[in-house]
C-alpha positions as CSV (number, residue, x, y, z in Angstrom):
1,M,11.9,-19.7,6.4
2,I,14.2,-17.0,5.0
3,H,14.6,-15.2,8.3
4,E,15.8,-18.5,9.8
5,L,18.3,-18.9,7.0
6,L,19.6,-15.4,7.7
7,A,19.9,-16.1,11.4
8,A,22.0,-19.2,10.6
9,G,24.5,-17.4,8.4
10,R,25.1,-15.3,5.2
11,T,22.6,-16.2,2.4
12,R,23.1,-16.0,-1.3
13,S,20.0,-15.8,-3.5
14,L,18.7,-15.2,-7.1
15,E,15.8,-13.3,-8.5
16,F,13.8,-14.8,-11.5
17,F,10.9,-13.4,-13.5
18,P,8.2,-15.5,-15.1
19,P,8.9,-15.7,-18.9
20,R,6.0,-14.9,-21.3
21,T,7.5,-16.6,-24.4
22,E,8.7,-20.0,-25.3
23,A,12.2,-18.7,-25.9
24,G,12.2,-17.1,-22.5
25,R,11.0,-20.4,-20.9
26,D,13.9,-22.2,-22.6
27,V,16.4,-19.8,-21.1
28,L,14.8,-20.2,-17.6
29,R,14.8,-24.0,-18.0
30,A,18.5,-24.0,-18.7
31,T,19.1,-21.7,-15.8
32,L,17.1,-23.9,-13.4
33,G,19.1,-26.9,-14.6
34,G,22.3,-25.2,-13.5
35,L,21.1,-24.2,-10.0
36,A,22.9,-27.0,-8.3
37,G,26.2,-25.4,-9.2
38,V,25.2,-22.2,-7.6
39,D,23.4,-23.7,-4.6
40,P,21.3,-20.6,-3.7
41,S,19.8,-20.3,-0.2
42,F,16.6,-19.2,-1.8
43,V,15.1,-17.7,-4.9
44,S,12.5,-15.1,-5.5
45,V,10.1,-14.6,-8.4
46,T,8.8,-11.2,-9.5
47,Y,5.2,-10.1,-9.9
48,G,4.2,-7.9,-12.8
49,A,2.8,-4.4,-12.4
50,G,-0.8,-4.5,-11.4
51,G,-0.7,-8.3,-11.2
52,S,0.0,-8.7,-14.9
53,T,2.0,-12.0,-14.2
54,R,-0.1,-13.2,-11.3
55,E,-0.7,-16.7,-12.5
56,L,2.7,-17.0,-14.1
57,T,4.4,-16.0,-10.8
58,R,2.2,-18.3,-8.8
59,D,2.8,-21.3,-11.0
60,L,6.6,-20.8,-11.1
61,V,6.8,-20.3,-7.4
62,V,4.8,-23.4,-6.7
63,E,6.8,-25.5,-9.1
64,L,10.2,-24.3,-7.7
65,N,9.1,-24.7,-4.1
66,S,7.9,-28.3,-4.6
67,A,10.8,-29.4,-6.8
68,A,13.9,-27.7,-5.4
69,T,15.8,-28.0,-2.2
70,M,15.6,-24.3,-1.4
71,P,12.6,-22.1,-0.7
72,A,11.0,-20.0,-3.5
73,M,9.6,-16.7,-2.5
74,P,6.9,-14.9,-4.5
75,H,6.8,-11.2,-4.9
76,L,3.4,-9.9,-4.0
77,T,2.1,-6.4,-4.7
78,C,-1.0,-4.8,-3.2
79,V,-1.6,-1.8,-5.5
80,G,-4.6,-2.5,-7.8
81,H,-5.8,-5.4,-5.7
82,T,-8.8,-5.8,-3.4
83,R,-8.6,-7.3,0.0
84,A,-10.5,-10.4,-1.2
85,Q,-8.1,-10.9,-4.1
86,L,-5.1,-10.8,-1.8
87,A,-6.7,-13.1,0.8
88,A,-7.3,-15.7,-2.0
89,M,-3.7,-15.5,-3.2
90,V,-2.4,-15.8,0.4
91,D,-4.6,-18.8,1.0
92,D,-3.4,-20.4,-2.2
93,Y,0.2,-19.9,-1.3
94,T,-0.4,-21.3,2.2
95,S,-2.1,-24.4,0.8
96,H,1.0,-25.1,-1.4
97,G,3.5,-24.7,1.5
98,I,4.8,-21.3,0.6
99,D,6.3,-19.8,3.8
100,N,8.0,-16.7,2.4
101,V,6.6,-13.6,0.7
102,L,8.2,-10.4,-0.5
103,A,5.6,-7.7,0.2
104,L,5.6,-4.8,-2.2
105,A,3.4,-1.8,-2.9
106,G,3.7,-2.2,-6.7
107,D,3.8,0.3,-9.5
108,P,0.8,2.5,-10.4
109,P,-0.7,1.9,-13.9
110,A,1.8,2.9,-16.7
111,D,-0.9,4.9,-18.5
112,G,-1.2,7.4,-15.6
113,S,-4.7,6.3,-14.6
114,P,-5.4,6.0,-10.9
115,A,-4.7,2.6,-9.2
116,V,-7.9,0.9,-8.0
117,G,-8.0,-1.4,-5.1
118,D,-8.0,-1.4,-1.3
119,F,-4.3,-0.7,-0.7
120,T,-1.8,2.0,-1.2
121,F,1.4,1.1,0.7
122,A,3.4,-2.1,1.2
123,L,3.0,-1.7,5.0
124,E,-0.7,-2.5,4.6
125,L,0.2,-5.8,2.8
126,V,2.7,-6.7,5.5
127,E,-0.1,-6.2,8.1
128,V,-2.4,-8.5,6.0
129,L,0.3,-11.2,5.8
130,R,1.0,-11.0,9.5
131,E,-2.7,-11.5,10.3
132,A,-3.0,-14.4,7.7
133,G,-0.3,-16.7,9.1
134,S,3.2,-17.4,10.1
135,F,5.0,-16.2,6.9
136,S,8.6,-15.0,6.8
137,I,8.0,-11.6,5.3
138,G,10.5,-9.5,3.3
139,V,10.1,-5.9,2.1
140,A,11.9,-3.8,-0.5
141,A,14.5,-1.2,0.4
142,F,16.0,1.5,-1.7
143,P,19.6,2.5,-0.8
144,E,19.3,5.9,-2.6
145,G,15.6,6.4,-1.6
146,H,12.4,5.4,-3.2
147,P,11.7,7.5,-6.3
148,R,8.2,8.4,-5.0
149,S,9.3,9.4,-1.6
150,G,9.3,13.1,-0.8
151,S,12.8,12.9,0.8
152,L,15.4,10.4,1.9
153,A,14.4,10.9,5.5
154,E,10.8,10.1,4.7
155,D,11.8,7.0,2.8
156,R,13.9,5.8,5.8
157,R,10.9,6.3,8.1
158,H,8.7,4.3,5.8
159,L,11.2,1.5,5.6
160,A,11.6,1.5,9.4
161,A,7.8,1.1,9.8
162,K,7.8,-1.8,7.4
163,L,10.7,-3.6,9.1
164,E,9.0,-3.2,12.5
165,L,6.5,-5.8,11.3
166,A,8.5,-7.6,8.6
167,D,11.5,-10.0,9.0
168,F,14.0,-8.7,6.5
169,A,14.5,-6.5,3.5
170,I,16.1,-6.9,0.1
171,T,17.4,-3.8,-1.7
172,N,16.9,-2.5,-5.1
173,F,20.1,-2.9,-7.1
174,F,22.9,-0.3,-6.6
175,F,26.4,0.1,-7.8
176,R,28.2,1.9,-4.9
177,A,28.7,0.1,-1.7
178,E,28.5,3.4,0.2
179,D,24.8,3.7,-0.7
180,Y,24.0,0.4,0.9
181,L,26.2,1.1,4.0
182,R,24.5,4.5,4.5
183,L,21.1,2.8,4.4
184,V,22.2,0.3,7.1
185,D,23.5,3.1,9.2
186,D,20.3,5.2,8.8
187,M,18.2,2.2,9.8
188,A,20.4,1.5,12.9
189,A,19.9,5.2,13.9
190,L,16.2,4.5,13.8
191,G,16.6,1.4,16.0
192,V,16.2,-1.1,13.1
193,T,18.4,-4.1,13.2
194,K,16.5,-6.5,10.9
195,P,18.7,-8.0,8.1
196,I,18.9,-5.9,4.9
197,I,20.1,-8.0,2.0
198,P,21.9,-6.0,-0.7
199,G,20.7,-6.6,-4.3
200,V,23.3,-6.6,-7.0
201,I,22.8,-6.7,-10.8
202,P,25.6,-7.8,-13.1
203,L,25.8,-5.2,-15.9
204,L,25.4,-7.5,-18.8
205,D,22.7,-5.3,-20.5
206,P,23.8,-1.7,-19.9
207,V,20.8,-0.3,-22.0
208,G,18.2,-2.2,-20.0
209,V,19.8,-1.7,-16.6
210,R,20.2,2.1,-17.3
211,R,16.5,2.2,-18.0
212,F,15.7,0.4,-14.7
213,A,18.1,2.7,-12.9
214,D,16.3,5.8,-14.3
215,L,13.0,4.5,-13.2
216,N,14.2,3.8,-9.7
217,G,16.3,6.9,-9.3
218,A,19.5,4.9,-8.9
219,W,23.0,6.1,-9.8
220,F,24.3,4.4,-12.9
221,P,28.0,3.7,-13.7
222,E,28.3,5.2,-17.1
223,D,32.1,4.6,-17.3
224,L,31.6,0.8,-16.7
225,A,28.7,0.7,-19.1
226,S,30.8,2.3,-21.9
227,R,33.6,-0.2,-21.3
228,I,31.1,-3.1,-21.5
229,E,29.3,-1.7,-24.6
230,A,32.7,-1.3,-26.4
231,A,33.9,-4.7,-25.5
232,A,33.7,-7.8,-27.7
233,P,30.8,-10.1,-26.8
234,A,33.1,-12.7,-25.2
235,E,34.6,-10.0,-22.9
236,R,31.3,-8.5,-21.6
237,L,30.5,-11.2,-19.2
238,A,34.0,-11.0,-17.7
239,L,33.8,-7.2,-17.2
240,A,30.3,-7.4,-15.6
241,V,31.4,-10.3,-13.3
242,E,34.6,-8.5,-12.2
243,H,32.6,-5.4,-11.1
244,S,30.0,-7.5,-9.3
245,V,32.6,-9.6,-7.5
246,T,34.4,-6.4,-6.3
247,L,31.1,-4.9,-5.0
248,C,29.9,-8.2,-3.4
249,A,33.2,-8.8,-1.7
250,R,33.2,-5.3,-0.2
251,L,29.6,-5.8,1.0
252,A,30.5,-9.1,2.6
253,D,33.5,-7.6,4.3
254,E,31.3,-4.9,5.7
255,G,28.9,-7.5,7.2
256,A,26.1,-7.7,4.7
257,P,23.8,-10.6,5.8
258,G,23.5,-12.0,2.3
259,L,23.8,-11.3,-1.4
260,H,20.9,-11.2,-3.8
261,L,21.6,-11.3,-7.5
262,Y,19.2,-9.9,-10.1
263,C,20.3,-12.5,-12.7
264,M,17.7,-11.8,-15.5
265,N,17.0,-15.6,-15.6
266,R,20.5,-16.4,-16.6
267,I,23.0,-18.6,-14.7
268,E,26.4,-17.7,-16.2
269,A,27.1,-14.5,-14.2
270,P,25.9,-15.9,-10.8
271,E,28.0,-19.1,-11.3
272,K,31.1,-17.0,-11.8
273,I,30.4,-14.4,-9.1
274,F,29.7,-16.9,-6.4
275,A,32.6,-19.1,-7.4
276,A,35.0,-16.1,-7.2
277,L,33.6,-15.1,-3.8
278,S,34.1,-18.6,-2.5
279,D,37.8,-18.8,-3.6
C-alpha cells in the first residue's frame, strides 16, 4: 500500500494516462518497457472527465498491477457517477487486488451542462472507499488553491477535511517550490501531518502545459517556456530536465515525502531526472 511505502521512505512515482490511439499505445508500451531503469515506487493512471476513459483506465491499472513489481493506482472520480456505479467499480478493483485509489471529485461537463450523479465532492468518495474496504487512499492537493475554491483558506479547509480520512495527497503540478512549501505549512497549521507528495511536470510541451496551468489556476514559467520553445529539438529535453531536477532537489532537501512526475507517458525525462537526483 502506498501509505506504507511512504512510511518506509521517500517514494518516486509516475503518472500515466490511458491512450486512445494505436500510436499512443505504442508510446506507452515503449515507456513501460523502460520502467525497470526508473524503478518507480508506484504508478498512477488518470481517469477521463465524467468517466470517459473508465474501461481504459481500469484495464491499464489491472494489467500494470498484475504484471509489474510496483503497485498501480487508479484515479477515480465521483462527479457524474451514481453510488451504484462507484460501488461496482470499487468491487471490481478489489477483486483484482487493487489496494490503492486516488479519490477525486472530477471535472464538470465541458459543455457547461449540470453534472448528474450522487456525488459532488471528493470527500464523499473518500467516505465511500473507507466504508468499502482497506484501501490506501490518496487525494488531490493544489498548492496554489483549487480553481473552483472561493479562497485559498477555503481550499485548505477542504483539503484538511479530506486528509482527515485519506492517507496521503498528491499535488497538481507547480513550478515554484515556495508554493508547495506554503501548502505544507498551511496544512501543519490545521493539524494535518499526512504525507503530501509534490507533483512535477517536465516542461517538454510548453503549449500543452500552459493550457493545463490556465485550467488549474497555476503559475506558469513563461521565461523557461520561451527558452525551450526557441531551443533546437535536441536541446529541449535537457532544458526541461535541468529545471525539473533543480525543483525536485529543492523539494527533497525541504523534506518532501516523495516525488511524483507527470511524464505524459514518456520515459526519457523521468530517466534523466531520477538519475540526476541519485548522483
